[in-house]
C-alpha positions in Angstrom: 9.0 -12.4 2.9 8.1 -12.1 6.5 5.3 -10.2 8.3 8.0 -8.1 9.9 9.1 -6.8 6.5 5.6 -5.8 5.6 4.8 -4.0 8.8 8.4 -2.9 9.7 7.7 0.8 9.3 4.9 3.1 10.5 5.0 4.9 7.2 4.6 1.6 5.3 1.6 0.8 7.4 0.1 4.2 6.6 0.6 3.5 2.9 -1.1 0.0 3.2 -3.9 1.5 5.2 -4.6 4.1 2.6 -4.6 1.6 -0.2 -7.0 -0.6 1.8 -9.4 2.3 2.3 -9.3 3.7 -1.2 -8.4 0.8 -3.5 -6.4 2.3 -6.3 -4.4 5.5 -5.8 -1.7 7.5 -7.5 1.4 8.4 -5.6 0.2 12.0 -5.0 -3.0 10.9 -3.4 -1.1 8.5 -1.2 1.3 11.2 -0.2 -1.5 13.5 0.8 -3.5 10.9 2.7 -0.5 9.6 4.6 1.2 13.0 5.3 4.5 11.5 4.1 6.8 13.2 1.6 7.0 12.0 -2.0 10.4 10.4 -1.6 9.4 8.4 1.4 6.1 7.3 -0.1 7.9 6.2 -3.3 10.4 4.2 -1.3 7.6 2.4 0.7 5.7 1.7 -2.5 8.8 0.3 -4.2 9.4 -2.0 -1.3 5.8 -3.2 -1.1 5.9 -3.9 -4.9 9.2 -5.8 -4.4 7.5 -7.9 -1.6 4.6 -8.7 -4.0 1.9 -7.1 -1.9 1.3 -4.0 -4.0 1.3 -3.7 -7.8 1.9 -0.7 -10.0 0.1 0.2 -13.2 1.5 2.8 -15.5 -0.5 5.1 -17.8 2.2 7.3 -19.3 3.7 9.3 -16.4 0.8 8.4 -14.1 1.4 5.5 -11.7 -1.5 3.8 -10.0 -0.9 1.5 -7.0 -3.2 -1.1 -5.5 -3.0 -4.4 -3.6 -2.0 -7.3 -5.8 -5.3 -9.1 -6.0 -3.8 -12.5 -7.1 -1.5 -12.7 -4.0 -3.2 -14.3 -0.9 -0.8 -12.4 1.4 -2.0 -9.1 -0.2 -5.6 -10.2 0.3 -4.9 -11.0 4.0 -3.2 -7.6 4.6 -6.1 -5.8 3.0 -8.7 -7.8 4.9 -6.8 -7.0 8.2 -7.1 -3.3 7.6 -10.7 -3.6 6.5 -11.6 -5.5 9.7 -10.2 -2.7 11.8 -12.1 -0.1 9.8 -15.4 -2.0 10.4 -14.6 -2.3 14.1 -14.8 -6.1 14.0 
């Protein structure tokens, strides 16, 4: 996995930023927060899960997404977004 794959799309960056700000979110929340449609959001989340940065938890039909805490790359990406939020 390369940095380019993670940040290759403005929509994907919006999804990552939303997860960094809110922690765990379902796909409907992410869709509203990013102003992306459901299909596009789902595709970005699927790719981020495939890359190992984001993980999905299922509770019946509800899917919750968050950064994969065990992955140091996920931690680095989340920290990057948090540093911009704080103005560091």
